[in-house]
C-alpha positions in Angstrom: 4.3 -10.5 12.9 4.7 -14.2 12.0 7.3 -13.6 9.2 9.3 -10.6 8.2 8.2 -9.6 4.7 11.2 -8.5 2.6 11.5 -6.4 -0.5 14.8 -6.7 -2.4 16.1 -3.8 -4.6 18.9 -4.7 -7.0 19.0 -8.2 -8.5 22.4 -8.6 -10.2 24.8 -11.2 -9.1 25.1 -9.9 -5.5 21.5 -9.0 -4.8 20.1 -12.2 -6.5 22.6 -14.4 -4.8 21.8 -13.0 -1.3 18.1 -13.3 -2.0 18.3 -16.9 -3.2 20.9 -18.3 -0.8 20.7 -16.2 2.3 17.2 -14.7 2.6 14.8 -17.3 1.0 16.2 -20.3 3.1 15.1 -18.7 6.3 11.9 -19.8 8.0 11.2 -16.4 9.6 11.2 -14.3 6.4 9.5 -14.3 3.1 10.3 -12.2 -0.1 7.2 -10.3 -1.1 8.6 -7.8 -3.6 11.5 -7.5 -6.0 12.9 -4.5 -8.0 15.5 -4.0 -10.6 15.9 -1.7 -13.6 16.3 -4.7 -15.9 13.3 -6.9 -16.6 15.3 -10.1 -17.1 16.7 -9.8 -13.6 13.3 -9.1 -12.2 11.8 -12.1 -13.9 14.6 -14.5 -12.8 14.2 -13.3 -9.1 10.4 -13.6 -9.2 10.6 -17.1 -10.6 13.1 -18.1 -7.9 10.8 -16.7 -5.2 7.8 -18.5 -6.6 9.6 -21.8 -6.9 10.7 -21.6 -3.3 7.5 -20.2 -1.7 4.7 -21.0 -4.1 3.9 -17.3 -4.3 4.9 -14.8 -7.0 6.3 -11.6 -5.5 5.3 -8.1 -6.6 7.6 -7.0 -9.4 8.5 -3.4 -10.3 11.3 -1.3 -11.9 10.5 1.6 -9.5 12.0 1.2 -6.0 9.5 3.8 -4.7 6.6 1.4 -5.5 8.3 -1.4 -3.5 9.1 0.8 -0.5 5.5 2.0 -0.3 3.9 -1.4 -0.2 2.0 -2.5 2.9 3.2 -6.1 2.4 6.9 -5.1 2.8 8.3 -4.7 6.3 12.1 -4.8 5.4 13.9 -3.5 2.4 17.2 -4.9 1.3 19.3 -2.8 -1.1 21.8 -4.4 -3.4 21.7 -2.0 -6.3 24.4 0.1 -7.9 26.3 2.3 -5.5 24.7 5.6 -6.8 21.2 4.6 -5.7 21.9 3.3 -2.2 21.2 6.3 -0.1 18.2 7.6 -2.0 16.6 4.1 -1.9 17.5 3.7 1.8 15.9 7.0 2.7 12.8 6.1 0.7 12.5 2.9 2.7 13.0 4.6 6.0 10.5 7.3 5.2 8.0 4.5 4.5 8.7 3.1 8.0 10.6 0.1 6.7 13.6 -1.5 8.3 16.4 -1.1 5.9 19.7 -3.0 5.1 22.1 -1.7 2.5 25.0 -3.3 0.7 28.4 -1.8 0.9 29.9 1.0 -1.2 31.0 4.6 -0.6 28.8 7.7 -0.7 29.0 10.4 -3.4 28.7 13.4 -1.1 28.7 14.3 2.7 25.3 15.8 2.1 23.9 12.4 1.3 25.4 10.9 4.5 23.8 13.6 6.6 20.5 13.0 4.8 20.7 9.4 5.8 21.3 10.3 9.5 18.6 13.0 9.5 16.1 10.5 8.1 16.9 8.0 10.8 16.6 10.7 13.6 13.3 11.8 12.1 11.7 8.3 11.5 13.5 6.2 14.1 14.1 3.6 11.4 17.7 2.3 11.3 19.7 1.6 8.2 22.3 -1.2 8.7 25.1 -1.5 6.3 25.6 -5.1 5.2 29.3 -5.1 5.9 29.9 -8.9 6.1 33.6 -8.6 6.9 32.7 -7.4 10.4 31.5 -10.9 10.9 34.6 -12.7 9.7 35.9 -15.4 12.0 39.4 -13.9 12.4 38.0 -10.3 12.7 35.7 -11.4 15.5 38.4 -13.4 17.3 40.7 -10.4 17.2 38.0 -8.2 18.4 37.4 -10.6 21.3 41.2 -10.5 22.1 41.2 -6.7 21.9 38.3 -6.5 24.4 40.2 -8.9 26.7 43.3 -6.8 26.7 45.6 -9.2 24.9 47.0 -6.5 22.6 47.1 -3.8 25.2 46.1 -0.3 24.2 45.5 -0.2 20.4 47.6 2.4 18.6 47.2 1.7 14.9 45.1 -0.5 12.6 45.3 -1.1 8.9 43.5 -2.9 6.2 42.6 -2.8 2.5 40.4 -3.8 -0.4 43.1 -5.7 -2.2 41.3 -7.4 -5.0 42.2 -7.7 -8.7 39.0 -6.5 -10.3 40.3 -5.6 -13.8 38.0 -8.1 -15.6 34.9 -7.0 -13.7 35.7 -3.3 -14.3 36.7 -3.3 -18.0 33.9 -5.6 -19.0 31.4 -3.5 -17.1 29.2 -2.7 -20.2 28.9 -6.4 -21.0 28.2 -7.3 -17.4 26.0 -4.2 -16.7 28.2 -3.4 -13.8 28.5 0.0 -12.2 32.1 -0.2 -11.2 33.3 0.8 -14.8 31.6 4.2 -14.8 33.0 4.9 -11.3 36.6 4.1 -12.4 36.2 6.2 -15.5 35.1 9.3 -13.7 36.2 9.3 -10.0 39.5 9.2 -8.1 38.9 8.1 -4.4 38.8 5.4 -1.9 35.7 4.0 -3.5 35.2 0.8 -1.4 36.4 1.5 2.1 34.1 -0.5 4.4 35.5 -4.1 4.1 38.6 -3.0 5.9 37.2 -0.1 7.9 34.2 -1.9 9.4 36.1 -4.3 11.6 38.7 -1.7 12.5 35.9 0.7 13.6 34.6 -1.9 16.0 38.1 -2.5 17.4 38.5 1.2 18.0 35.0 1.9 19.3 34.2 4.4 16.6 31.0 6.3 17.3 31.0 4.8 20.8 33.7 6.6 22.9 35.9 7.4 19.9 35.5 8.9 16.5 37.4 9.5 13.2 38.4 13.2 13.0 40.4 13.8 9.9 42.0 12.0 6.9 44.5 12.4 4.1 44.4 10.4 0.9 46.9 9.9 -1.9 46.3 8.2 -5.3 48.9 6.8 -7.6 48.7 7.2 -11.3 46.2 5.1 -13.4 47.8 2.5 -15.6 46.6 -0.9 -14.7 43.3 -0.9 -16.6 44.8 0.5 -19.8 47.5 -2.2 -19.8 44.9 -4.9 -19.1 42.6 -3.8 -21.9 45.5 -3.6 -24.4 46.5 -7.1 -23.5 43.1 -8.7 -24.0 41.7 -9.6 -27.4 38.2 -9.7 -26.1 38.3 -6.4 -24.2 36.4 -3.3 -25.3 39.1 -1.5 -27.3 37.0 1.7 -27.2 38.2 2.0 -23.6 41.8 2.3 -24.8 41.0 5.9 -25.7 39.7 6.7 -22.2 42.0 8.1 -19.5 40.8 6.3 -16.4 40.6 8.7 -13.4 40.7 6.2 -10.6 44.3 5.7 -9.3 45.6 2.1 -9.2 46.6 2.5 -5.6 44.9 4.8 -3.0 46.3 5.1 0.5 44.2 6.8 3.1 45.3 7.6 6.7 42.7 8.5 9.3 43.3 10.1 12.6 41.0 9.3 15.6 39.9 11.4 18.5 42.2 9.6 21.0 45.2 9.6 18.7 44.9 6.2 17.0 45.6 6.0 13.3 43.9 3.9 10.6 45.5 3.2 7.2 43.3 2.1 4.4 44.5 0.8 0.9 42.4 0.5 -2.3 44.2 -1.8 -4.7 42.0 -3.3 -7.4 43.5 -2.5 -10.9 46.9 -4.2 -10.8 47.7 -8.0 -10.7 47.7 -9.3 -7.2 46.3 -11.9 -4.8 43.2 -11.2 -2.7 43.6 -9.9 0.8 42.0 -7.5 3.2 45.2 -6.9 5.1 43.5 -6.6 8.5 46.1 -5.5 11.0 45.8 -4.5 14.6 48.8 -3.0 16.6 48.8 -2.5 20.3 51.2 -1.9 23.1 51.3 -5.6 24.0 51.0 -7.3 20.6 49.6 -7.4 17.1 47.6 -9.4 14.6 48.4 -9.6 10.8 45.9 -11.1 8.4 48.3 -11.5 5.5 50.2 -14.2 7.3 47.4 -15.0 9.8 49.8 -14.5 12.8 49.6 -13.1 16.3 52.6 -11.6 18.1 52.3 -11.2 21.9 55.1 -9.4 23.7 56.8 -11.7 26.2 55.5 -14.8 24.3 57.0 -14.5 20.9 60.1 -12.3 21.3 62.5 -15.1 20.4 60.9 -15.3 17.0 61.5 -11.5 16.4 63.8 -12.0 13.4 62.5 -15.4 12.2 58.8 -14.7 12.2 58.1 -16.9 9.2 58.2 -19.9 11.6 55.1 -18.4 13.3 53.1 -17.7 10.2 49.6 -19.1 10.6 49.8 -19.3 14.5 46.5 -17.5 14.9 44.7 -20.8 14.8 46.5 -21.7 18.0 44.5 -18.9 19.8 41.2 -19.9 18.5 40.3 -22.5 21.2 40.6 -19.9 23.9 39.6 -16.7 22.1 37.1 -17.8 19.4 34.2 -15.3 19.4 31.0 -16.7 20.8 29.2 -16.0 17.6 31.6 -18.3 15.7 31.6 -20.9 18.5 27.8 -21.2 18.0 28.0 -21.0 14.2 30.6 -23.8 13.9 28.5 -25.9 16.3 25.3 -25.4 14.4 26.9 -25.7 10.9 28.5 -22.9 8.9 26.4 -21.9 5.9 26.1 -19.0 3.4 28.5 -17.2 1.1 32.0 -15.8 1.8 32.7 -18.5 4.3 29.6 -17.9 6.3 29.9 -14.2 7.0 27.0 -13.3 4.6 24.7 -15.5 6.7 25.9 -14.0 10.0 25.3 -10.4 8.9 21.6 -11.3 8.0 21.3 -13.1 11.3 22.3 -9.9 13.0 20.0 -7.8 10.9 16.9 -9.9 11.2 17.7 -10.7 14.8 17.9 -7.1 15.8 14.4 -6.4 14.2 12.8 -9.3 16.0 14.2 -8.3 19.3 13.5 -4.6 18.9 17.2 -3.5 19.3 19.5 -1.4 17.2 21.6 -3.4 14.7 25.3 -3.9 15.4 26.0 -1.6 12.4 23.7 1.3 12.8 22.9 4.4 10.8 25.6 6.4 12.4 28.2 3.7 11.5 26.8 3.5 8.0 27.1 7.2 7.3 30.6 7.6 8.9 32.0 4.6 6.9 30.4 5.8 3.6 31.7 9.3 4.1 35.3 8.2 3.7 34.8 8.0 -0.1 33.8 11.7 -0.8 36.3 12.8 1.8 39.2 10.9 0.2 38.1 12.3 -3.2 38.4 15.8 -1.8 41.8 15.2 -0.2 43.2 13.7 -3.4 41.9 16.6 -5.4 43.7 19.2 -3.3 47.1 17.5 -3.2 46.5 15.0 -0.3 45.7 17.8 2.1 44.0 16.9 5.4 40.2 17.1 5.5 37.9 17.0 8.5 35.5 14.1 9.1 32.2 15.2 10.4 30.7 13.9 13.6 27.5 12.3 12.4 26.4 11.5 15.9 26.2 15.2 16.8 28.3 14.8 19.9 26.7 11.5 21.1 29.9 9.6 20.4 31.3 10.8 23.8 28.6 9.1 25.8 27.0 6.4 23.7 27.3 3.0 25.5 30.2 0.9 24.3 29.3 -2.3 22.5 30.0 -5.2 24.8 29.1 -8.1 22.5 27.4 -8.5 19.2 25.7 -11.7 20.1 22.5 -10.0 21.3 21.1 -10.2 17.8 22.5 -13.7 16.9 23.0 -16.0 19.9 
């Protein structure tokens, strides 16, 4: 095919922005169909496509119509969390390549449905986890693979992002987070931190997550925020939000490694993903962007502030090849370039006929953390088992050597 023909489902801020700024500028793709439940979003997207390409795309409010079209090769899903898996399955059953924005699942059953559909159709569903393509995340992955940190023992990360305004003005913004925070208590957005960690620990390729425990704090942040804002929806003051302000989840892996995830979105704070890798020879800490190597930094053990920011000193030697090329060619796209790289990987994998770097097994395993954390919280933070979505293949699936196959 000369160009990949793309249909986009979900055209709010994220979906529309990705379509306009990441998909449409590419010479090897064209947008042939758009879909959203809201007509104004559809019209804005269609007008943007027509202005760019000179062709008006097919427009629908029914994702099933989009997925069944013969002029759609690829489906990109950026709708509300609740619809992701049904829409992905519909695309895959219609023999479309599929990419899906991040968010947790609502049941384990849905995760298994996604895997079953892949195994039946052969069509992959790549989660668009852009943080896996972060510059530091890939540099640290490169260092891990070269043995700089020794054997990895523990990793941590979080979605540490003050979203009080986005959540509490959800009705006005037509944003789905509000209804989730009103009704669910879980690690609802695990993949920004878990994705890069899963690559470091070779999850689903020689290792897997086997169990977790999850604990949620009380919920007070949103109520206090609403009470202090004159323009806030005061009807929400009478609602007891279910979602805890802080959720800590600890995952145990098959070879004994541990992963700690933190959801922290409803209290005042600065943004961070808290990416941390601990090994027998050293560590990386994203919050102060520092690397500690045993035998190199021991004299700074009790005066580590002097080394904050020293990760940049390792970039010349350990920058990942993907970022070497990206910097040389010119960084572009949202979130510091990581949005562009994830689509490079997705479209590149399709063009080369290879599996995407985040495949359907990864997508299902990462999304499953949400319903599993919900279960653990509901039963007093008791441990719950994490299913093996690969059906035993994790023990012998080839390890990923590099991600540059679909990009470089």
